[in-house]
C-alpha positions in Angstrom: 15.6 -5.2 -1.2 12.0 -5.0 0.0 9.1 -7.1 -1.1 5.4 -7.0 -0.3 3.0 -9.8 -0.7 -0.7 -9.2 -0.3 -4.0 -11.0 -1.1 -6.1 -7.9 -1.8 -9.5 -9.6 -2.2 -10.3 -7.7 -5.5 -9.2 -4.5 -3.5 -12.2 -4.9 -1.2 -11.7 -3.8 2.4 -13.3 -4.9 5.7 -15.6 -1.9 5.2 -16.9 -3.4 1.9 -15.4 -0.7 -0.2 -13.5 -1.7 -3.4 -10.7 0.8 -3.8 -7.5 0.0 -5.8 -6.0 3.4 -5.0 -6.3 2.7 -1.3 -4.5 -0.6 -1.8 -1.7 1.2 -3.6 -1.4 3.9 -1.0 -1.2 1.3 1.8 1.5 -0.7 -0.1 3.6 2.5 -0.5 3.1 3.5 3.1 4.0 0.1 4.5 7.2 -0.7 2.7 8.1 1.5 -0.4 8.6 -1.9 -1.9 11.0 -2.8 -4.7 8.7 -5.8 -5.6 5.0 -6.0 -5.1 3.0 -9.3 -5.4 -0.7 -8.9 -5.3 -3.1 -11.9 -5.4 -6.9 -11.8 -6.1 -6.8 -8.9 -8.6 -9.9 -8.7 -10.8 -11.1 -7.1 -14.0 -14.6 -7.2 -15.5 -16.2 -9.0 -12.5 -19.2 -6.7 -11.8 -20.7 -9.6 -9.7 -18.0 -9.4 -7.0 -19.3 -7.5 -4.0 -18.5 -3.8 -4.2 -16.9 -4.1 -7.6 -18.0 -2.1 -10.7 -16.0 -4.4 -13.0 -13.0 -2.0 -13.0 -9.7 -3.3 -14.5 -7.7 -3.5 -11.3 -4.6 -4.7 -13.2 -4.5 -1.5 -15.1 -5.5 0.7 -12.2 -2.9 -0.7 -9.8 -0.2 -0.6 -12.5 -0.9 3.1 -13.0 -0.5 3.8 -9.3 3.1 2.7 -9.3 5.0 5.0 -11.7 8.4 3.6 -12.7 7.3 0.0 -12.0 6.9 -2.7 -14.6 3.7 -4.7 -14.2 3.2 -8.4 -15.1 0.1 -10.5 -14.6 -1.1 -14.0 -14.8 -4.8 -14.5 -15.1 -5.8 -18.2 -14.7 -9.4 -17.1 -14.9 -9.7 -15.4 -18.3 -13.1 -15.7 -19.9 -15.6 -13.4 -21.7 -13.7 -10.2 -20.8 -13.3 -11.2 -17.1 -9.9 -11.8 -15.6 -8.8 -12.9 -12.1 -5.3 -13.6 -11.0 -2.0 -12.4 -9.7 -0.1 -9.1 -10.4 3.6 -8.6 -9.9 5.1 -5.1 -10.1 8.8 -4.1 -9.7 11.0 -1.1 -10.2 14.0 -3.4 -10.5 15.3 -4.6 -13.9 13.5 -7.7 -15.2 15.4 -10.2 -17.4 12.7 -12.7 -18.1 9.0 -13.4 -17.4 7.3 -16.8 -17.1 3.7 -17.7 -16.5 2.7 -21.1 -15.2 -0.6 -22.9 -14.9 -1.2 -25.0 -11.8 -3.1 -28.3 -11.8 -6.9 -28.1 -11.8 -8.1 -31.6 -11.1 -11.7 -32.7 -11.3 -13.6 -31.4 -8.2 -17.3 -32.5 -8.2 -17.4 -32.1 -4.4 -15.9 -28.6 -4.1 -16.0 -25.4 -6.0 -12.7 -24.4 -7.5 -11.1 -22.2 -10.2 -7.9 -22.3 -12.3 -4.8 -21.2 -10.5 -1.4 -20.0 -11.7 2.0 -18.6 -10.9 3.6 -15.3 -12.0 7.3 -15.6 -12.2 9.9 -12.9 -13.0 13.7 -13.1 -13.1 14.7 -9.8 -11.4 18.0 -8.1 -11.1 18.3 -7.6 -7.3 21.1 -5.4 -5.8 23.0 -8.6 -4.9 22.3 -10.5 -8.2 19.6 -12.1 -10.2 16.9 -14.2 -8.6 13.4 -15.5 -9.5 10.4 -14.0 -7.7 7.2 -16.2 -7.9 3.8 -15.3 -6.6 0.8 -17.6 -6.4 -2.6 -18.2 -4.9 -3.5 -21.9 -4.2 -7.0 -23.3 -4.1 -9.1 -22.5 -1.1 -11.8 -25.2 -1.2 -9.9 -28.4 -2.0 -7.0 -30.0 -0.2 -6.5 -32.3 -3.1 -6.1 -29.3 -5.5 -3.6 -27.7 -3.1 -1.5 -30.9 -2.9 -1.4 -31.1 -6.7 -0.5 -27.4 -6.9 2.3 -27.7 -4.4 3.6 -30.6 -6.5 3.7 -28.4 -9.5 5.4 -25.6 -7.6 8.2 -28.0 -6.6 8.5 -29.1 -10.3 8.7 -25.5 -11.4 11.6 -24.9 -9.1 13.3 -28.1 -10.1 12.9 -27.2 -13.8 14.5 -23.8 -13.2 17.5 -25.4 -11.5 18.0 -27.9 -14.4 20.6 -27.7 -17.1 19.6 -26.2 -20.5 21.5 -25.7 -23.7 22.7 -22.2 -24.1 21.7 -20.5 -27.4 23.5 -17.3 -28.6 21.6 -16.8 -31.8 18.9 -14.1 -31.4 15.3 -15.4 -31.5 12.8 -17.3 -29.3 15.4 -20.0 -28.5 17.9 -17.5 -27.3 19.2 -18.5 -23.8 22.5 -16.8 -23.0 22.3 -17.6 -19.3 20.4 -20.1 -17.2 17.6 -19.2 -14.9 19.0 -18.3 -11.4 18.5 -21.0 -8.8 18.0 -18.3 -6.1 14.2 -17.8 -5.7 11.6 -16.1 -3.5 8.1 -17.8 -3.5 5.3 -15.9 -2.0 1.5 -15.6 -1.9 -1.6 -17.0 -0.4 -1.1 -20.8 0.0 -4.3 -21.5 1.9 -2.7 -23.9 4.3 -1.5 -23.3 7.9 2.1 -23.6 9.0 1.5 -27.1 10.5 0.1 -28.5 7.3 2.1 -31.2 5.6 2.1 -29.1 2.4 4.1 -26.4 4.2 6.8 -29.0 4.8 6.6 -30.1 1.2 7.5 -26.6 0.0 10.4 -26.4 2.4 11.7 -29.9 1.4 11.9 -28.6 -2.2 14.8 -26.4 -1.1 13.0 -23.5 0.5 12.9 -21.9 3.9 9.9 -20.2 5.5 11.3 -16.7 6.0 9.3 -16.2 9.2 10.6 -19.4 10.7 14.1 -18.6 9.7 14.0 -15.1 11.3 11.8 -16.0 14.3 12.5 -19.7 15.2 10.1 -21.0 17.7 7.7 -18.1 17.4 4.2 -18.8 15.9 3.3 -17.1 12.6 1.1 -14.0 13.0 -2.3 -14.4 11.6 -2.7 -13.1 8.0 -6.3 -14.1 7.3 -9.7 -13.4 9.0 -8.2 -11.2 11.6 -11.2 -8.8 11.4 -14.0 -11.2 10.6 -15.1 -12.0 14.2 -16.0 -15.6 13.3 -15.5 -18.0 16.2 -15.9 -21.0 13.9 -13.2 -19.8 11.5 -10.6 -18.1 13.7 -7.7 -16.0 12.3 -4.7 -18.0 11.0 -1.6 -17.7 8.8 -1.8 -18.8 5.2 0.3 -16.1 3.5 4.1 -16.8 3.3 7.4 -15.8 1.9 9.6 -18.9 1.1 13.2 -18.3 0.1 15.9 -20.7 -1.3 18.5 -21.7 1.3 21.2 -19.6 -0.3 19.1 -16.5 0.5 18.7 -17.2 4.2 21.8 -15.2 5.2 20.4 -12.2 3.4 17.1 -12.2 5.4 16.9 -9.1 7.5 13.2 -8.7 8.5 9.7 -10.0 7.9 6.6 -8.5 9.4 2.8 -8.7 9.0 0.8 -5.5 9.2 -1.8 -6.5 11.8 -3.7 -3.2 11.7 -4.5 -3.1 8.0 -8.2 -3.4 7.0 -8.0 -2.7 3.3 -8.5 -6.4 2.5 -9.5 -9.6 4.4 -5.8 -10.6 4.4 -2.9 -8.8 6.0 0.1 -7.5 4.0 3.4 -9.3 4.5 6.7 -7.4 4.1 10.1 -9.0 3.6 13.5 -7.3 3.5 16.8 -8.8 2.3 20.3 -7.3 2.1 
């Protein structure tokens, strides 16, 4: 099972060109992924540099024939949407969309944030795949959002009454406790929030597969800004039961189709 996570910066490359087809082509070339998690997908935002307001959710979905597409758009106002897109060619049992905390922030710009979650039938059994993009400008927001991520996982692992009767209450099986959490977390590996995610029952896939080796940079690799050097803020976290299934994780350090680097994870 191969997964790709990528903050695509509204499909805008280092060259300033907005091109959803290029993003799709790169994703296929890199991994032929079973699950794709894109962050910073936009629709209707003509004011974003290079954009014509194109519906990137629709355009990216059309690029992946045979995939189901699911989106969460925490920013959804006046015909403009901004959020996360999950695509998969594997069977999907259930879809959940979560809002993350958006505390008052008079000192820093911010936007609503969310999580796209899908229960997917992997070759080795059902698991939950979650993708998110935490706040960039506010450490307070990120802390609150990590708290909610922990709660989402705890809720999924809690007991619920089974309901056989067809209808909205129907729940024939519980949500799987196995989970993969990925996206742009906007914190470095040494941040305390990284530890808080791991303490909720997750393992950082890079650290599990490459103990003692620093994370490769996933952001600002091609910005040439001495005051803001490249660093890692994009991760795959997996529940502890999936650690034995980890086979590889890599960051494409050559890609310039976004200001972030794609991260590819493989499990067996």
